[in-house]
ZAMAR-964804 format. One record per residue (C-alpha): x, y, z. Coordinates in nm, 3 decimals, decimal comma, padded with zeros to 5 digits, always signed. Layout:
// ZAMAR-964804
+---------+---------+---------+
:       X :       Y :       Z :
+---------+---------+---------+
:       X :       Y :       Z :
...
+---------+---------+---------+
This chain:
// ZAMAR-964804
+---------+---------+---------+
:       X :       Y :       Z :
+---------+---------+---------+
: +19,680 : +01,599 : +11,744 :
: +19,560 : +01,861 : +11,991 :
: +19,291 : +02,117 : +11,925 :
: +19,426 : +02,425 : +12,096 :
: +19,685 : +02,644 : +11,919 :
: +20,041 : +02,634 : +12,042 :
: +20,178 : +02,946 : +12,211 :
: +20,446 : +03,139 : +12,029 :
: +20,774 : +02,949 : +12,027 :
: +20,607 : +02,610 : +12,074 :
: +20,581 : +02,329 : +11,825 :
: +20,316 : +02,062 : +11,780 :
: +20,309 : +01,712 : +11,922 :
: +20,607 : +01,504 : +11,814 :
: +20,633 : +01,212 : +11,581 :
: +20,707 : +00,906 : +11,790 :
: +20,918 : +00,600 : +11,709 :
: +20,989 : +00,294 : +11,919 :
: +21,348 : +00,240 : +12,021 :
: +21,470 : -00,113 : +11,975 :
: +21,749 : -00,260 : +12,182 :
: +21,843 : -00,475 : +12,478 :
: +21,856 : -00,241 : +12,775 :
: +21,962 : -00,266 : +13,137 :
: +21,770 : -00,169 : +13,450 :
: +21,774 : +00,202 : +13,538 :
: +21,749 : +00,331 : +13,893 :
: +21,662 : +00,700 : +13,929 :
: +21,657 : +00,928 : +14,232 :
: +21,457 : +01,252 : +14,240 :
: +21,674 : +01,474 : +14,459 :
: +21,425 : +01,690 : +14,645 :
: +21,332 : +01,757 : +15,007 :
: +21,026 : +01,604 : +15,174 :
: +20,843 : +01,936 : +15,133 :
: +20,889 : +01,956 : +14,756 :
: +20,533 : +01,848 : +14,686 :
: +20,329 : +02,037 : +14,429 :
: +20,020 : +01,961 : +14,638 :
: +20,141 : +02,227 : +14,887 :
: +20,214 : +02,536 : +14,673 :
: +20,349 : +02,738 : +14,966 :
: +20,619 : +02,475 : +15,020 :
: +20,750 : +02,460 : +14,663 :
: +20,761 : +02,833 : +14,593 :
: +21,085 : +02,955 : +14,753 :
: +20,970 : +03,315 : +14,786 :
: +20,682 : +03,218 : +15,018 :
: +20,821 : +02,905 : +15,182 :
: +20,805 : +02,895 : +15,562 :
: +21,099 : +02,774 : +15,770 :
: +21,112 : +02,397 : +15,716 :
: +21,353 : +02,125 : +15,823 :
: +21,594 : +02,002 : +15,555 :
: +21,700 : +01,636 : +15,537 :
: +21,898 : +01,593 : +15,215 :
: +22,233 : +01,686 : +15,366 :
: +22,198 : +01,375 : +15,583 :
: +22,004 : +01,147 : +15,348 :
: +22,218 : +01,181 : +15,035 :
: +22,537 : +01,043 : +15,197 :
: +22,332 : +00,757 : +15,344 :
: +22,188 : +00,674 : +15,002 :
: +22,528 : +00,695 : +14,833 :
: +22,666 : +00,456 : +15,093 :
: +22,374 : +00,219 : +15,039 :
: +22,437 : +00,217 : +14,664 :
: +22,811 : +00,170 : +14,709 :
: +22,763 : -00,129 : +14,938 :
: +22,523 : -00,289 : +14,691 :
: +22,746 : -00,214 : +14,391 :
: +22,469 : -00,020 : +14,215 :
: +22,462 : +00,317 : +14,040 :
: +22,181 : +00,553 : +13,948 :
: +22,070 : +00,867 : +13,773 :
: +22,011 : +01,151 : +14,020 :
: +21,758 : +01,406 : +13,892 :
: +21,864 : +01,707 : +14,099 :
: +21,667 : +02,026 : +14,159 :
: +21,868 : +02,336 : +14,078 :
: +21,773 : +02,503 : +14,406 :
: +21,899 : +02,197 : +14,596 :
: +22,225 : +02,201 : +14,400 :
: +22,281 : +02,567 : +14,489 :
: +22,222 : +02,492 : +14,857 :
: +22,419 : +02,165 : +14,868 :
: +22,688 : +02,187 : +14,597 :
: +22,920 : +01,949 : +14,785 :
: +22,656 : +01,674 : +14,782 :
: +22,603 : +01,709 : +14,407 :
: +22,976 : +01,681 : +14,347 :
: +22,982 : +01,372 : +14,570 :
: +22,710 : +01,213 : +14,358 :
: +22,912 : +01,269 : +14,043 :
: +23,240 : +01,163 : +14,207 :
: +23,080 : +00,833 : +14,312 :
: +23,016 : +00,751 : +13,944 :
: +22,646 : +00,829 : +13,927 :
: +22,479 : +01,029 : +13,651 :
: +22,365 : +01,380 : +13,743 :
: +22,053 : +01,490 : +13,556 :
: +21,806 : +01,776 : +13,596 :
: +21,478 : +01,794 : +13,785 :
: +21,435 : +02,159 : +13,690 :
: +21,534 : +02,458 : +13,899 :
: +21,227 : +02,475 : +14,125 :
: +20,975 : +02,201 : +14,198 :
: +20,690 : +02,376 : +14,020 :
: +20,450 : +02,211 : +13,777 :
: +20,544 : +02,278 : +13,417 :
: +20,181 : +02,356 : +13,333 :
: +20,171 : +02,625 : +13,603 :
: +20,443 : +02,823 : +13,427 :
: +20,439 : +03,014 : +13,104 :
: +20,644 : +02,859 : +12,822 :
: +20,901 : +03,135 : +12,864 :
: +20,929 : +03,075 : +13,241 :
: +20,960 : +02,702 : +13,184 :
: +21,233 : +02,750 : +12,923 :
: +21,433 : +02,968 : +13,165 :
: +21,388 : +02,714 : +13,446 :
: +21,520 : +02,412 : +13,254 :
: +21,810 : +02,611 : +13,110 :
: +21,912 : +02,748 : +13,450 :
: +21,902 : +02,405 : +13,616 :
: +22,120 : +02,259 : +13,344 :
: +22,374 : +02,540 : +13,376 :
: +22,392 : +02,508 : +13,755 :
: +22,450 : +02,132 : +13,745 :
: +22,704 : +02,144 : +13,463 :
: +22,897 : +02,415 : +13,642 :
: +22,910 : +02,202 : +13,959 :
: +23,003 : +01,873 : +13,796 :
: +23,202 : +01,988 : +13,493 :
: +23,013 : +01,735 : +13,280 :
: +22,721 : +01,758 : +13,034 :
: +22,374 : +01,712 : +13,183 :
: +22,177 : +01,509 : +12,930 :
: +21,860 : +01,407 : +13,114 :
: +21,554 : +01,592 : +13,241 :
: +21,251 : +01,497 : +13,451 :
: +20,967 : +01,739 : +13,516 :
: +20,849 : +01,786 : +13,875 :
: +20,542 : +01,570 : +13,944 :
: +20,550 : +01,431 : +13,587 :
: +20,392 : +01,765 : +13,498 :
: +20,469 : +01,762 : +13,126 :
: +20,183 : +01,507 : +13,134 :
: +20,152 : +01,429 : +12,765 :
: +20,308 : +01,440 : +12,421 :
: +20,104 : +01,745 : +12,325 :
: +20,260 : +01,972 : +12,589 :
: +20,431 : +02,253 : +12,400 :
: +20,701 : +02,269 : +12,668 :
: +20,837 : +01,927 : +12,574 :
: +21,031 : +02,048 : +12,268 :
: +21,175 : +02,323 : +12,491 :
: +21,354 : +02,049 : +12,686 :
: +21,527 : +01,947 : +12,362 :
: +21,595 : +02,311 : +12,272 :
: +21,769 : +02,360 : +12,609 :
: +22,023 : +02,095 : +12,511 :
: +21,894 : +01,788 : +12,693 :
: +21,930 : +01,458 : +12,513 :
: +21,655 : +01,263 : +12,690 :
: +21,346 : +01,308 : +12,902 :
: +21,194 : +01,080 : +13,167 :
: +20,868 : +01,263 : +13,243 :
: +20,592 : +01,102 : +13,039 :
: +20,413 : +00,853 : +13,260 :
: +20,120 : +00,638 : +13,155 :
: +19,972 : +00,650 : +13,507 :
: +19,623 : +00,791 : +13,564 :
: +19,630 : +01,160 : +13,666 :
: +20,012 : +01,189 : +13,643 :
: +20,032 : +01,106 : +13,273 :
: +19,828 : +01,007 : +12,971 :
: +19,736 : +00,663 : +12,834 :
: +19,864 : +00,767 : +12,488 :
: +20,218 : +00,828 : +12,615 :
: +20,483 : +00,576 : +12,501 :
: +20,490 : +00,266 : +12,717 :
: +20,845 : +00,178 : +12,617 :
: +21,157 : +00,374 : +12,525 :
: +21,084 : +00,606 : +12,232 :
: +21,232 : +00,870 : +12,005 :
: +21,036 : +01,197 : +11,986 :
: +21,102 : +01,435 : +11,699 :
: +20,988 : +01,779 : +11,588 :
: +21,114 : +01,987 : +11,298 :
: +21,461 : +02,087 : +11,411 :
: +21,476 : +01,888 : +11,733 :
: +21,437 : +01,552 : +11,906 :
: +21,446 : +01,378 : +12,243 :
: +21,476 : +01,024 : +12,366 :
: +21,194 : +00,935 : +12,608 :
: +21,242 : +00,684 : +12,890 :
: +20,909 : +00,659 : +13,077 :
: +20,892 : +00,555 : +13,444 :
: +20,814 : +00,194 : +13,527 :
: +20,455 : +00,090 : +13,596 :
: +20,279 : -00,233 : +13,680 :
: +20,100 : -00,412 : +13,397 :
: +19,721 : -00,411 : +13,389 :
: +19,446 : -00,165 : +13,297 :
: +19,525 : +00,082 : +13,578 :
: +19,899 : +00,097 : +13,501 :
: +19,977 : +00,184 : +13,863 :
: +20,321 : +00,336 : +13,924 :
: +20,595 : +00,101 : +14,043 :
: +20,723 : +00,396 : +14,246 :
: +20,538 : +00,633 : +14,481 :
: +20,300 : +00,494 : +14,743 :
: +20,187 : +00,198 : +14,530 :
: +20,547 : +00,088 : +14,479 :
: +20,631 : +00,138 : +14,848 :
: +20,355 : -00,103 : +14,944 :
: +20,466 : -00,371 : +14,697 :
: +20,706 : -00,653 : +14,787 :
: +21,043 : -00,629 : +14,616 :
: +20,963 : -00,942 : +14,415 :
: +20,667 : -00,763 : +14,252 :
: +20,886 : -00,469 : +14,154 :
: +21,153 : -00,702 : +14,021 :
: +20,894 : -00,893 : +13,817 :
: +20,756 : -00,568 : +13,670 :
: +21,106 : -00,456 : +13,572 :
: +21,193 : -00,789 : +13,412 :
: +20,864 : -00,800 : +13,218 :
: +20,916 : -00,446 : +13,092 :
: +21,266 : -00,533 : +12,972 :
: +21,147 : -00,853 : +12,803 :
: +20,901 : -00,646 : +12,601 :
: +21,189 : -00,435 : +12,473 :
: +21,170 : -00,147 : +12,719 :
: +21,411 : +00,017 : +12,958 :
: +21,275 : -00,026 : +13,313 :
: +21,311 : +00,307 : +13,499 :
: +21,253 : +00,281 : +13,874 :
: +21,200 : +00,601 : +14,074 :
: +21,284 : +00,670 : +14,439 :
: +21,320 : +00,980 : +14,659 :
: +21,568 : +01,017 : +14,946 :
: +21,286 : +01,105 : +15,189 :
: +21,125 : +00,766 : +15,117 :
: +21,431 : +00,602 : +15,271 :
: +21,470 : +00,819 : +15,580 :
: +21,327 : +00,557 : +15,817 :
: +21,204 : +00,839 : +16,039 :
: +20,886 : +01,046 : +16,072 :
: +20,849 : +01,342 : +15,838 :
: +21,001 : +01,647 : +16,011 :
: +20,710 : +01,874 : +15,920 :
: +20,338 : +01,896 : +15,860 :
: +20,158 : +01,751 : +15,558 :
: +19,783 : +01,702 : +15,537 :
: +19,520 : +01,551 : +15,310 :
: +19,627 : +01,398 : +14,979 :
: +19,986 : +01,522 : +15,020 :
: +20,017 : +01,332 : +15,347 :
: +19,860 : +01,016 : +15,201 :
: +20,091 : +01,008 : +14,898 :
: +20,396 : +01,096 : +15,108 :
: +20,344 : +00,869 : +15,406 :
: +20,172 : +00,553 : +15,277 :
: +20,414 : +00,263 : +15,304 :
: +20,712 : +00,489 : +15,368 :
: +20,836 : +00,381 : +15,712 :
: +20,871 : +00,018 : +15,606 :
: +21,013 : +00,085 : +15,262 :
: +21,387 : +00,102 : +15,331 :
: +21,440 : -00,276 : +15,379 :
: +21,222 : -00,350 : +15,074 :
: +21,433 : -00,107 : +14,871 :
: +21,750 : -00,284 : +14,990 :
: +21,601 : -00,612 : +14,866 :
: +21,520 : -00,447 : +14,533 :
: +21,878 : -00,322 : +14,497 :
: +22,006 : -00,674 : +14,553 :
: +21,765 : -00,833 : +14,305 :
: +21,873 : -00,662 : +13,980 :
: +22,187 : -00,493 : +13,838 :
: +22,052 : -00,138 : +13,861 :
: +22,249 : +00,139 : +13,694 :
: +22,201 : +00,490 : +13,551 :
: +21,975 : +00,568 : +13,256 :
: +22,281 : +00,670 : +13,058 :
: +22,449 : +00,335 : +13,114 :
: +22,134 : +00,119 : +13,094 :
: +22,037 : +00,279 : +12,762 :
: +22,388 : +00,268 : +12,617 :
: +22,365 : +00,636 : +12,531 :
: +22,619 : +00,660 : +12,253 :
: +22,599 : +00,750 : +11,885 :
: +22,494 : +00,401 : +11,785 :
: +22,177 : +00,422 : +11,995 :
: +22,024 : +00,665 : +11,751 :
: +22,065 : +00,403 : +11,478 :
: +21,825 : +00,173 : +11,666 :
: +21,522 : +00,398 : +11,607 :
: +21,240 : +00,192 : +11,458 :
: +20,978 : +00,292 : +11,207 :
: +20,835 : +00,635 : +11,271 :
: +20,461 : +00,641 : +11,336 :
: +20,196 : +00,831 : +11,519 :
: +20,128 : +00,804 : +11,891 :
: +19,856 : +00,543 : +11,855 :
: +20,081 : +00,326 : +11,641 :
: +20,357 : +00,337 : +11,900 :
: +20,116 : +00,251 : +12,181 :
: +19,991 : -00,051 : +11,986 :
: +20,343 : -00,163 : +11,907 :
: +20,452 : -00,124 : +12,267 :
: +20,175 : -00,334 : +12,416 :
: +20,095 : -00,345 : +12,787 :
: +20,451 : -00,338 : +12,913 :
: +20,501 : -00,379 : +13,282 :
+---------+---------+---------+
């Protein structure tokens, strides 16, 4: 399926099967600071990072309170380096009944790391989070969707590290690939497998993300409609938000160029729209929305190649 040889320890692109089922609506939070943007390498590499203001210690309790008041729960994809700095906040997330999942140890693009470095990163993040919460960490999301496509040899390493599902394969331009599954899927290699729950996008040829700056500019009714349409087509709608998007205050540091555009567009007016979105649908964690139990694996449909899955999935919103 891809022309280049796989590095040692990597396996080829997976076989892909649609998952059938009636799923809920999954809310996910990428737990990272405002400066964890791969567009500014000096900010995401801890060894060279300048002194920068941190906001998560304030924003996480505010978000937990917002979710509690709305009666909603979520999956929190937590960076390992954040968990080491703010262990109390991670325990509070788990104690409030939310799912704790992994965003890797550092917010570095998967493709910028050797397979061995990537394998160490995902394993370390999982160990840190499990030690803090005392519970298995089943989900993983790559920083900046940087697994990109099904042919990335690092994808089976996520399964090998002990994760049960991934939520990294977007169909957006630039962030993902059009051949990625549009709906929930089962990925399998010889000796390993993962469930894949892709992030929600709007329907249409551009498949714009329902999160990020395009989602922040959209009215809550548009986001709700996209989630409902995705679910009606048999998918699991996975909405994505970051705590810094809900700060309601100017960014406490300098971003320029594309990083500033992606970070700031629509952000200051997003908090009330997000509150409307919370009220509009019964959002919950990926684990709960997917019904992640033994019987879920029995719902795997016919196994086919990537193109077959994309055709079967259709243009899900």
